[in-house]
C-alpha positions in Angstrom: 31.2 123.5 82.6 34.4 121.1 82.6 36.3 121.5 85.7 39.0 119.1 84.4 40.1 118.5 80.9 42.5 115.8 79.8 43.9 115.1 76.5 46.2 112.4 75.2 48.1 112.2 78.6 51.0 109.9 78.5 53.2 109.1 81.5 56.5 107.1 81.3 58.5 106.0 84.1 62.5 105.3 83.7 63.7 102.2 85.7 67.4 102.0 85.0 67.7 101.5 81.3 64.0 100.7 80.8 61.2 102.9 79.9 58.1 101.9 81.6 54.9 103.4 80.0 52.1 103.8 82.8 49.6 105.9 81.1 49.1 105.5 77.3 47.3 108.6 75.8 44.3 109.1 78.2 41.6 111.6 77.3 38.5 112.6 79.4 36.6 115.6 80.8 35.0 116.0 84.5 32.2 118.6 84.9 32.1 120.7 87.9 30.1 119.3 90.8 30.7 115.5 89.5 31.2 112.7 91.6 33.4 110.2 89.6 35.2 107.2 90.4 38.4 106.0 88.4 38.4 102.1 88.8 40.9 99.6 87.6 43.0 96.7 89.0 46.7 97.4 90.8 49.0 98.7 88.3 46.5 99.8 85.8 47.7 103.6 86.2 45.0 104.9 88.0 46.9 106.2 91.0 49.3 107.6 88.6 46.4 109.4 86.9 45.1 110.8 90.2 48.5 112.3 91.2 48.7 114.1 87.7 44.9 115.4 88.7 46.3 116.7 92.1 49.3 118.4 90.5 51.4 115.9 92.5 53.0 114.7 89.2 53.4 115.6 85.9 52.6 113.8 82.5 55.6 112.9 80.1 53.3 114.5 77.3 49.7 115.4 76.8 47.4 118.4 78.1 45.6 118.9 81.7 43.4 122.0 82.1 42.0 122.8 85.6 39.3 125.1 85.5 40.6 126.3 82.0 44.1 126.8 83.3 46.6 124.8 81.4 48.7 123.3 84.5 51.7 122.9 82.7 52.0 126.7 82.5 52.3 127.1 86.3 55.6 127.3 88.1 56.2 125.3 91.3 54.8 128.4 93.5 51.7 128.5 91.6 51.0 124.9 91.7 51.8 124.8 95.6 49.4 127.7 96.0 46.9 125.9 93.3 47.0 122.7 95.6 46.7 124.5 98.9 43.5 126.4 98.1 41.9 124.5 95.2 42.5 120.5 95.9 41.7 118.7 99.1 43.3 115.1 99.4 42.2 111.8 101.2 44.4 108.8 101.3 44.1 105.0 101.9 46.3 105.2 104.9 45.1 108.4 106.5 48.2 110.2 106.8 47.4 111.6 110.2 50.4 113.0 112.5 50.2 110.6 115.5 51.3 113.4 118.2 48.5 115.6 117.2 45.0 115.4 118.2 41.9 115.2 115.9 41.4 119.0 116.0 45.2 119.6 115.4 45.2 117.5 112.5 42.1 118.9 110.7 43.7 122.2 111.1 46.9 121.5 109.4 46.0 122.7 105.8 45.2 126.0 107.4 48.9 126.4 108.2 49.3 127.1 104.3 46.3 129.8 104.1 45.8 133.3 105.4 43.4 132.6 108.0 43.3 133.7 111.8 43.7 131.0 114.5 39.8 131.5 116.2 38.4 131.4 112.6 40.4 128.2 111.4 39.7 126.6 114.9 36.0 127.4 114.3 35.8 125.9 110.9 37.7 122.7 111.9 35.3 122.0 114.8 32.3 122.7 112.1 33.6 120.0 109.8 34.4 117.6 112.8 30.8 118.0 113.7 29.8 117.3 110.2 31.6 113.9 110.0 30.3 113.2 113.5 33.6 113.5 115.4 32.7 116.8 117.4 33.3 114.6 120.5 36.6 113.3 120.0 38.6 116.7 119.3 41.4 115.9 122.0 41.7 112.3 121.0 44.8 111.1 119.0 45.1 108.7 116.1 45.9 105.7 117.9 42.7 106.1 119.9 40.5 106.0 116.9 39.0 103.4 114.6 40.0 103.1 111.0 36.6 104.5 110.0 37.2 107.7 112.6 40.7 107.8 111.5 39.4 108.5 107.9 36.7 110.8 108.8 39.3 113.1 110.4 41.2 112.9 106.8 38.0 114.2 105.0 37.6 116.7 107.6 41.1 118.0 107.0 40.5 117.9 103.3 37.3 120.0 103.6 38.4 122.3 105.8 39.7 125.0 103.5 36.3 124.7 101.2 38.3 123.2 98.0 36.5 122.9 94.7 38.2 119.4 94.3 38.4 116.5 96.3 40.8 113.7 95.3 40.7 110.5 97.3 42.8 107.5 96.4 41.4 104.3 97.7 39.7 105.8 100.8 38.0 102.7 101.9 40.6 100.5 101.0 41.7 99.8 104.8 38.3 99.8 106.0 35.6 97.0 106.5 32.6 97.0 104.2 30.1 98.5 106.7 32.8 101.5 107.5 33.6 101.9 104.0 29.9 102.5 103.0 29.5 105.0 106.0 32.6 107.0 104.3 31.1 106.7 100.9 27.8 108.2 102.1 29.9 111.2 103.6 31.4 111.9 100.2 28.0 111.6 98.5 26.7 114.3 100.9 29.4 116.8 100.6 29.2 116.3 97.0 25.3 117.0 96.8 25.1 119.4 99.5 28.3 121.7 98.8 28.9 120.9 95.3 32.4 120.0 95.8 33.8 117.8 92.7 35.0 114.6 93.9 37.3 111.8 92.3 37.6 108.5 94.1 40.4 106.0 92.8 39.2 102.4 93.7 39.4 98.9 92.6 36.2 97.9 94.1 33.2 97.6 92.1 30.7 98.4 94.9 32.5 101.6 95.7 32.8 102.5 92.1 28.9 102.0 91.6 28.0 104.6 94.7 29.5 107.4 92.3 27.7 109.2 89.3 30.1 108.2 86.6 32.9 105.3 86.3 35.9 105.7 84.4 37.7 102.5 83.9 41.4 102.3 83.3 43.3 99.1 82.2 46.9 99.0 81.2 47.2 102.7 81.2 44.5 103.3 78.9 40.6 104.1 79.3 38.1 101.3 78.7 
């Protein structure tokens, strides 16, 4: 079954009087439980595509269905609910809040869900144990290495048990060895939990660790 179906996605941005095309008729599908990378050079349109898949942006034209639902048919409240319950996000720059400790950062997505505090904390501790940070619960982001920060970000993305995780250059700020460790965590979560994972990257060695590579060049699939 296809979790994601996109058909002829087009995205333009208006910069002053200039219309800048970013995506030029992109079509593909991604099955439930797939582990996919979207690869391309800087400026190729891959991050724009990921933002559309994450319901953070809308295409200029074309169609996007998520689990059979046309995303364009959803209002702002429904889109917010979809992002809160269905999609986990992991970013290159981690986006941890510096005045919150590891446990508190991991708990942030639960603020938007109707889950009790005790249950939320239990889930956060379990996820932090999974990414081998159960011993760092009271540490703050500035006390962590880059790899540890990204592992917190992964735990934060997974705490709400999403069906889909979108990761934008998740190894971009890490050295090769730590990046490999992060990718192994994604692979484990995909294999063991059946989470569909889509990773945007410009690095061939990262893309090769996924099951399928979608290559974007100048806003089109190659």
